[in-house]
N, C-alpha and C positions, 0 to 999 in steps of 0.2 A: 739710084731713085731719090726723087725730092722728098722734101718734108712733107708737103701736102699729100703726096701719093701714098707714103708710108702710113700717115694718119688715117687715110681712106682704107688702107688694107686692114689695119688694126680695127678700125670701127666695124668693118665687115666680119672680121673673127669674133668680135665681141657680140654683134647681133646674132651670129650663128649659134652662139652659146646661150644666148637668151632664148632662142628659139628652141633649143635642146631643152632648156630648163622648163619651159611651159608645156613642151610635148611630153616629157617625162615625170612631170610634177606628181600625178596621182600615184605613180608607181615607185618611185624611190627617193627618199630623203638624201642618199648619197649623192645622186645625180644633181639635185637641186643645190646641195651645199658645193659641190666640185664646180658646177658652172658658174655660181657666184665668185668663188675664189679664183678661177681661171679669167673671168671677165675683169675682176678687180686687179689682177695681176697685169693683164693687158692694157687696162687704164692707166696704171702706174706707168708702164712702158711708154704709151702714147704721150702722157703729160710730161714725162722726162724728156722725150724728144723735143716737143713743143718748147719746154724750158730752155733746152741747149741751144735751139737755133734763135730764141728770143734773146737769150743771154750774149750769144754770139754778135747778134745785131745790135744789142745796145750797151755793148761792153765799153764803147768809147765814151759813152755818157755816164759810166758809172753805174749801170743797172745791175740788179742782182736779187735783192731780198723782194722787191715789189714784184718782179717778174716771176720769182719762185711762187709767190702767193697766188698771183693772177693764174699760173700754169696749174696748180694742183688744187685749186677750188672748184667744187661741183658746179655743174652748169646751173645757172640761176633760174628760178621759177617762182611763181606765186606762193609755193609752199615753203620756200627755202627759209624765210625768217620764222615762221612757226614752228617748223622742224628744229631749226636751230635753238630757239627758246625751250622747246620740249625736251631735246637732249641735255641742255643745261640744268633744267629742273631734274631729269633723271640723275645728272652727276651730283647734285646737291643731295639727292636722295641716297645715292650710293654712300657719300661720305657720312651720313648720319645712320646708316644701315646698322642693324643688329648683326647682321651677316655680311660684312663689308666685302670679303673675298667672293662670297657667292653672288652677291648682287652685282660686283664688277664683272664677274664671268657672264651673268645674265645680260647686262647692259652691252657688252662687247659681241657676244655670240648670239643675241636674240634680238633685242631692241635695235641695235645698230644695224644688223642685217636688214631688217624692214627697209630702212632709208637707202641703204647700198643699192638694193634691187631697185628701188624708185628712181634713184639718181642715174643708175646704169641705162634704165630704160628711156628716160627722157633725153639722154645723150646719144643714143645710139638708133633707137627706132623713132625716126622724126617725119619721114615722108608719108605721104597717104598710101603708097605702095607697100612699104614696110609695115605699117599699121595694119593693113589688111591681110599681109601674110601672117603676122602673128596671130590675128584674129582666127584665121582660117586653120592654123595648126592647132589653136586651143579648141576650136569646134570639133575638129576631126578627133582630137584625144578625148574631148567630152562625150561623143558619140561612143568611141570604144569602151570608155569606161562605164557608160550607161547601158550598153549591150552587155557588158561584163556583169554588171549587177543583176540585170534580169536573168541571164543565163544562170547566176549563182542562186537566185531564188527559185527558179522553175524547172531547171534541167540538172545541173551538176552539184548543186548545194555547196560549191566552192568556188572561189575566185579562179577565172580562167588562166590569168597571167601569173599569179603568185601562190595558187592554191590556197587561199585563206577561207577556211571553212566557216560557213554562216552559223552563228549561235542560235539554238533554239529559242523561239519566241521573240527573236530580234529581227530588224530588217537587213536589207542588202547593204554590204560594206564595199563591193568590188575590191579594189586593191587598198583602200584606206583601212585604218586600224579599227575604226568605229563606225556604225551607221550614221552617226551624228556628224561625222567629219564628212562622209559622202554627201549627207544632206546640206553641209555648209557649202560644199563645192557646187553643187547642183543650184544653189540659190543664186550663185552668180551666172551660171550657164544659161539658166531658162529665160531671164529677162534679155540677155544679150542675144539669145538665139531667135526670140521673138522680134527684136529690132531689126535683125537680118531679113526676117519674113517680109517686113514692111519696106525694107531698103531695096531687095532686088525687084526687078521688073518683069523678067520672063517668066512664063508659066512653069517651066522645068525647075528653074531656081527656086520658085515659090513652093513648088511641091516637095523638093528636096529639104529645104528649111523647115517647112510644116512638119515634115517626118522626123527630122532631128528634134525639132521642138517636143513632138509627142513622145518619142523614146525616152528624152530626158526627163520630161515630166512625168512619165509612167515610172521610171526608175526612182524619181524623187518619192513618190506614192509608197513604193514598197521598202523605202529605207525605214518608214514608220517613225521617222524624226518629226514629230509634231511641230517643234518649233521651227524647223526648216520648211514645213508646209506652210505656216502662216507667213515666213519671211520671203519665200518664194512668191506667194500670193501678193504679198505687199510690193515686191519688186516688179511684178507685172502690172499693178495698179499704177505704180510710179510712173512707169513708161507710158502707159496708156492716158494718164492724166496730161503729159506733154504732147502726146501724138494725136488724140482723138477724144475729146471730152464726152461725146456720145458714147464711144466704146468704153470709156472709163466708168460712165453711169451704169451702162448694161452689166459690165463685169462686176461692179460692185454690188448692184442688186442680186445679181446671180449667185455671188459667193455668200451675201448674208443669208440669201434664201436656201442656199445648200446647208450652211451650217445649222440653222434653225431646223430645218427638216431632218437632218441627221441627228441632231441633239434630241429631238423629240420623237421621232418615229423609227430610229434604228434600234433594233433588239440588243439586248445586252451582250448576246454572243458575237454580234457584228462589231459592237463597240469594242470588245474584248480583243477581237480578231485584228482591229486596227490600233490597238493599245490606246484607245481614247478612255483614259481614266486620269486621276490625280495622284496616282501612287508614287510617281517619280517627282512630282512637284514639292511633296512635303520636305524632303531633305534639301532640295534646292533652296526653298524660301529659308530654311533654318541657317543654311550656309550664308546666304545673302544677309540675314539678320546680324550674324556674328561678324560677317565682314563690315557691315556699317558700324557696328560698336568698335571695331579696330580703328576704323577711319577716325571715330570721335577721339580715340586715345592719342593718335598722332596724325592729325588732320593736314599739316602743311606739306611735308615732303613724304610722309608715310614711313613705311619700314624698310624699304629698298627694294629695287627689282629682283625678282626671282626668289622673293622670300615667303609668298604666301602659304604654301604648304606647312613649313615649319611653324610659322607664326599662328596659323590657324590651330594646329594640334596643341601649341602651348597654351594659347587662349582657352580653348576648351578645357584643358587639363586644370588651368587655373582655376576656372569656373566651377571645377568639380564635375564635369560632364566627359563622359567616355562615349563616344559615337561608334556605331558599328560599321562606319564607313570612314575612310580617311582621304577626302577628295584631295588630289594633287592642285586642282585649280577651283576658282569660284564658280565656274559655269556662269558666270556673267562677267565678261570682259571689263566692262566699266566699273564694277565694284571692285574687281581685283586690281584694276589700275590705281583706283582711289587709295586702296590699301597700300599698294607698294610704292606709288610716286606722289600719294597725298592728293590733296584738292587742287593744288597748283598744278601738279602733272596732268591730272584729268582735265582741268581746265584749258591748258596749253594743247593737249591733244585734242580737244574739242575745237579749238581754234584752227587747226590744221583742216579737220572736216568742214567746218562752216565756211572757211574761205574758199575750199575747192567748190562746195555745193553752190554758193552764192555765184562765184564767177561762171560756172558751166550752166547753172539754171538760167541766169541773165542771157548767157549766150544762145541756148537753144529756144529761148522765147522771143528773140529778135525776129520781127517777121521778115525783114529783108533778106534773111538766110534761106528763106523757103524751106523745101523738103528735101534738101540735098542729102547725099548719102553720107557726107561727114557729120551732118547735124544729125541724121537718124542713128547712126553709130554712136556718136556722142551721147545721145538720149539713152541709147540702150547700155552703154557702160557705166553712166551714172545710176541707172536703175539697177543694175548688177551690184554696184557697190553699196546701194541703199539697202537692197536685200541681205548683202553679207552683214553690214551694220546692224540690221535689224535681228538677225539670227545670233550676232555676238551678245545679244542682252541674255540669251539663255544658254549660252555654250562657250566654247573656249577657243574660238576662232583665231584671236590674235596670239594665241599661245601654242598653236599648232604650227610647225615649221612649214607644211605643205600649204595650209590655209592663209597664213600670214604671207608667205611668198606670193601667192596667187593675189591677195589683196594689193599689195603694193606694186606687183606687175601691172595689175590693171589700172591702179591709180596713175602709174606712168603713163600707160597708153591713153587715159583719158586727157592727161595734160597735153601729151603730144598731139592728140586729136584736135584738142581746143586751139592750140597753136597753130596747127595746120589750117583750121578753119579761119582763124583770125587772118592768116595769110592769103587764103582764098578770096577773102571779102575785101 
């Protein structure tokens, strides 16, 4: 078998395990981690084969080191440079960490895994067909997860697949640990499903996508994750802004009117039933305030990755405060990132986001692209990522294995779709 054929077979195997990852993501951390490890192993085999053939071809000219570097460097993209600088900042943060062993472990097993998933996706899921297969698998799993959440709330009171019992006075979790995690997952699902409704053309497909959108939106409501409600709504508005300014205006007015009517007209019992109160915001605000004080104490590279929990407890103890809660995370990913990697780390992470959004927004606004399916899908993917990032302001999305894997998988799909759209034009 030739080198090219072998590489093709390995790419197919890697793609299969990435499909497995996105299919099983709501149900198993172990499957997510195993899929990443297997793909990384296959990637190393593939790159070794490429290096061996390159080295054999250039040995007469004294090749070796240069070919080795070329063979094992990740596929280049518009995010490669900001990701590299962000990881460099994280390395400096580890070097100055108050818990260096813990921070190094967090850098390797958490932060680095984000970008491993991203680079695996942009290397193996590249064609229009492959992208749509990944989206179809994700939507199928999302529908199953949403139905599971609705069954959990209204019928069995426990997760159908894993038997997770719903906690009284909390919302649906489906196979996730918390209702906020399910809400974070659905903030990605809903804008993307809406884009598929506009993308498909035949009536049956539109009915199907509208049904999926309705089920997922209904499940989001019964999570009672208020931050996810807002983030999902913002994701929808983000998509409509680029797809139809008229629908964007109508949806914005309708959302504002609904919020005002609910706020002033709904009875206290109804508000309590939907958990519309400020009881959960008090401790979040306090954690954020302490987080910002910690940033001021070590503003450049922070305390080190994976250190927030210990630092927070120590900080409160030194201030003479003992809380009746001990949060593992800041419930604001950006505050936590600033505490752990400093302002430099947060700024470089923001560079990753800004560079991607600028590139894709410019692309989907180009009039000559028309309303093609790739452009519509790209707008939906960007809206999904926007909703996720909005929800990350009030929760732990980037520090959840499942949700962080989902974000970087979808980021990889967005970049692959952007490239496919560039090639099409």
